[in-house]
C-alpha positions in Angstrom: -10.4 7.8 12.5 -7.1 8.5 10.8 -4.9 5.4 10.4 -1.3 5.7 11.3 1.7 3.7 10.4 5.5 3.8 9.7 7.9 2.9 6.9 10.7 0.4 7.0 12.9 2.1 4.5 15.0 -0.1 2.1 18.1 2.0 3.0 18.2 -0.5 5.9 19.7 -3.9 5.2 17.0 -6.6 4.8 18.1 -8.4 8.0 17.1 -5.4 10.0 13.4 -6.0 9.1 12.7 -8.7 11.6 13.5 -6.6 14.7 11.5 -3.6 13.4 8.5 -5.7 12.4 8.4 -7.4 15.8 8.5 -4.1 17.6 5.7 -2.8 15.3 3.6 -5.8 16.3 4.4 -5.5 20.0 3.6 -1.8 20.4 0.4 -2.0 18.4 1.4 -0.1 15.3 -1.5 -0.3 12.8 0.5 -0.5 9.6 4.2 -1.1 8.6 4.9 -0.2 5.1 7.7 -1.5 2.8 9.1 -0.3 -0.5 10.2 -2.1 -3.6 13.0 0.3 -4.5 15.4 -0.6 -7.3 17.9 -2.0 -6.5 17.4 -2.6 -2.8 14.7 -5.0 -1.6 11.9 -7.0 -3.1 8.4 -5.9 -2.0 6.7 -9.3 -1.9 9.6 -11.2 -0.2 9.9 -8.6 2.5 6.1 -8.4 3.0 5.9 -12.2 3.4 8.7 -12.2 5.9 7.2 -9.4 7.9 3.8 -11.0 8.0 5.2 -14.3 9.1 7.2 -12.7 11.9 4.1 -10.8 13.3 0.6 -11.5 14.4 -1.4 -8.3 14.2 0.2 -5.4 12.3 -0.9 -4.8 8.7 2.0 -4.8 6.2 1.8 -2.6 3.2 3.9 -2.5 0.0 4.1 0.8 -1.7 4.8 0.3 -4.5 5.2 -2.7 -6.8 6.4 -1.2 -10.1 4.1 -2.6 -12.8 6.7 -2.5 -15.6 8.7 -5.1 -13.7 5.8 -7.6 -13.2 3.5 -9.7 -15.3 0.1 -9.1 -13.9 -0.6 -12.8 -13.4 2.5 -13.0 -11.2 1.4 -10.0 -9.2 -2.0 -11.5 -8.8 -0.7 -14.9 -7.7 1.7 -13.4 -5.1 -0.9 -11.0 -3.8 -3.6 -13.7 -3.5 -1.1 -16.0 -1.7 -0.4 -13.3 0.9 -4.1 -12.5 1.4 -4.9 -16.2 1.9 -2.1 -16.9 4.3 -2.5 -13.6 6.3 -6.2 -12.6 5.8 -6.8 -8.9 6.3 -3.2 -8.0 6.9 -1.6 -7.4 3.5 -1.9 -4.1 1.7 -0.5 -3.9 -1.8 -0.1 -0.9 -4.1 1.1 -0.8 -7.6 2.5 2.1 -9.6 4.5 3.3 -12.6 7.9 2.9 -10.9 10.7 5.4 -11.2 11.1 5.8 -14.9 14.9 6.0 -14.9 15.1 2.8 -13.0 12.7 1.1 -15.3 14.9 2.2 -18.2 17.9 0.7 -16.5 16.4 -2.8 -16.6 14.9 -2.5 -20.0 11.3 -2.3 -18.8 10.4 1.4 -19.4 7.0 1.6 -21.0 6.2 4.0 -23.8 2.9 4.8 -22.1 3.1 4.3 -18.4 -0.5 5.4 -17.9 -1.8 2.8 -20.4 0.3 0.1 -18.7 -1.0 1.0 -15.2 -4.6 1.1 -16.4 -4.4 -2.3 -18.0 -2.6 -3.8 -15.0 -5.1 -2.4 -12.5 -8.1 -3.6 -14.4 -6.7 -7.1 -14.8 -5.3 -7.4 -11.3 -8.5 -6.4 -9.6 -10.4 -8.9 -11.8 -8.1 -11.7 -11.1 -8.1 -11.0 -7.3 -11.9 -10.9 -7.5 -11.9 -14.5 -8.8 -12.7 -13.7 -12.4 -11.4 -15.5 -15.4 -9.7 -13.0 -17.6 -9.0 -12.8 -21.3 -7.6 -9.5 -22.6 -5.4 -8.2 -25.4 -4.2 -4.8 -24.4 -1.2 -2.8 -25.4 0.8 -4.3 -22.6 -1.3 -6.7 -20.6 -2.3 -9.9 -22.5 -4.0 -12.8 -20.8 -5.7 -15.8 -22.4 -8.3 -17.5 -20.2 -6.4 -16.8 -16.9 -7.9 -17.4 -13.5 -6.4 -17.9 -10.1 -6.9 -21.4 -8.5 -6.6 -19.7 -5.1 -8.1 -16.2 -5.2 -8.5 -14.3 -1.9 -11.4 -15.6 0.1 -12.7 -12.0 0.7 -12.6 -8.8 -1.2 -9.2 -7.1 -1.1 -8.1 -3.5 -1.9 -5.6 -2.7 -4.7 -4.0 0.7 -4.2 -2.3 2.7 -6.9 0.6 5.2 -6.5 -0.1 8.4 -8.3 1.3 12.0 -8.5 0.2 13.6 -11.8 -3.3 14.6 -12.7 -3.9 11.8 -15.2 -2.6 9.1 -12.8 -4.7 10.5 -9.9 -7.8 10.3 -12.0 -6.9 6.8 -13.1 -6.5 5.8 -9.5 -10.0 7.0 -8.7 -11.3 5.2 -11.7 -9.5 1.8 -11.5 -8.0 1.4 -8.0 -9.5 1.0 -4.5 -7.2 3.5 -3.0 -4.3 5.9 -3.7 -0.8 6.2 -2.3 0.7 9.7 -2.2 4.4 10.4 -1.7 6.0 12.4 1.1 6.3 15.2 -1.4 2.6 15.9 -1.0 1.7 18.8 1.4 -1.9 19.3 2.7 -2.8 21.4 -0.3 -1.5 18.6 -2.6 -3.7 16.1 -0.7 -6.8 18.3 -1.3 -5.9 18.6 -5.0 -5.3 14.8 -5.2 -8.7 14.1 -3.6 -10.5 16.3 -6.2 -8.8 14.5 -9.1 -9.4 11.1 -7.6 -13.1 11.9 -7.1 -13.2 13.1 -10.8 -12.0 9.6 -11.8 -14.4 7.9 -9.5 -17.3 9.9 -10.9 -16.4 9.2 -14.5 -16.3 5.5 -13.7 -19.6 5.6 -11.7 -17.8 4.4 -8.5 -19.3 5.2 -5.1 -17.5 2.9 -2.7 -14.9 4.2 -0.3 -11.5 5.1 -1.7 -8.7 5.1 0.8 -6.0 7.8 0.5 -2.6 6.9 2.1 0.0 9.7 2.5 3.6 9.4 3.5 4.8 12.1 5.9 8.6 12.6 6.1 9.2 12.7 9.8 12.3 13.3 12.0 12.4 13.3 15.8 15.1 13.2 18.4 18.6 14.7 18.2 19.3 16.6 15.0 15.8 16.2 13.8 15.5 19.6 12.1 18.8 19.2 10.3 18.0 15.7 9.1 14.7 16.7 7.8 16.1 19.7 6.0 18.9 17.8 4.4 16.6 15.1 3.0 14.1 17.7 1.6 17.0 19.5 -0.1 18.4 16.2 -1.4 15.0 15.5 -2.9 14.9 18.9 -4.6 11.9 20.1 -2.5 13.6 22.1 0.1 11.6 25.2 -0.8 8.2 23.6 -0.9 6.2 24.7 2.2 4.4 22.4 4.6 6.5 19.3 3.6 7.6 17.0 6.4 7.8 17.5 10.1 10.5 17.6 12.7 10.0 17.6 16.5 8.3 15.8 19.3 5.1 13.9 19.3 2.9 17.0 19.5 4.5 18.4 16.4 4.2 15.2 14.4 0.6 14.6 15.5 -0.2 18.2 14.4 1.2 17.4 10.9 -0.8 14.2 10.8 -4.0 16.0 11.6 -3.4 18.6 8.9 -3.0 15.9 6.3 -6.1 14.1 7.6 -8.1 17.4 7.4 -7.0 17.7 3.8 -8.4 14.3 2.9 -5.9 11.6 4.0 -7.4 8.5 5.5 -4.1 7.0 6.6 -0.8 8.8 7.3 2.4 6.7 7.2 5.4 8.3 9.0 8.4 8.1 6.8 11.7 8.4 8.7 14.7 10.1 7.1 17.1 7.8 5.3 19.6 8.3 8.1 17.2 7.6 11.0 19.5 6.3 13.8 17.0 4.2 15.6 14.4 2.5 13.4 12.9 0.4 16.2 12.7 3.5 18.4 11.0 5.4 15.5 8.2 2.7 15.4 7.7 2.9 19.1 7.5 6.7 18.9 4.8 6.4 16.2 2.7 3.9 18.1 3.2 5.0 21.7 3.6 8.8 21.5 2.1 10.0 18.3 -0.9 7.7 18.0 -2.6 8.7 21.3 -2.4 12.4 20.2 -3.9 11.7 16.8 -6.8 9.8 18.4 -7.4 12.4 21.1 
């Protein structure tokens, strides 16, 4: 069954999160996703707050930029969330937007090497291992978590290019794809991920999470079009969806048929009713996706 969720976009002030998270919990939304976008809101702090304010909804962070974070800190924070809120935290890591990484003096010469080293070390630490490694970017000397997660947890990787997608298949437990990924792009990503899995001899399940830019209600078509144009993808076919629940559910099903395990509805940056958007996802779209 296809998972369904929604994004709390960091264009909203942090103090808006509490109301949106509580609505997500009340209406039975499966997953509420947050972003660590420079220079808006921190991923771990918002995730911790959202988890504390709720009881059931899973809270995802997509993504934590690895150039900003020592892997030991990432592991400590992730393990803390997993122990305090078992089964409800979902964390993804990725390259980060390279221009933003440059702004803070953290741009890596080889983002792919950094992500590989971070993923390998992070999964080992969260698995309770004691790690010593001397990589190009990640260096640990006899490091182990005192409080690792009590059960196995998934580490997702954000990826777009072919090499990053293969790396995600090889070294992560799942992949996060941006809203600029149409159904054909999901199929292509699945092939590349599977190539990485095969090369690494991995046979366990690998979850693919895809964002779907979604607009509903008054002015939906215009809001969707404006955001796609602003992102420079206005001419790409099959991106985003505007309309009622039937239209959105149809777009979700197309992504699922292409290989998405979970689809996260991403409102436009100017969504006028974030709480209403979450209700729409859970109460109107979800029943049509399940049917």
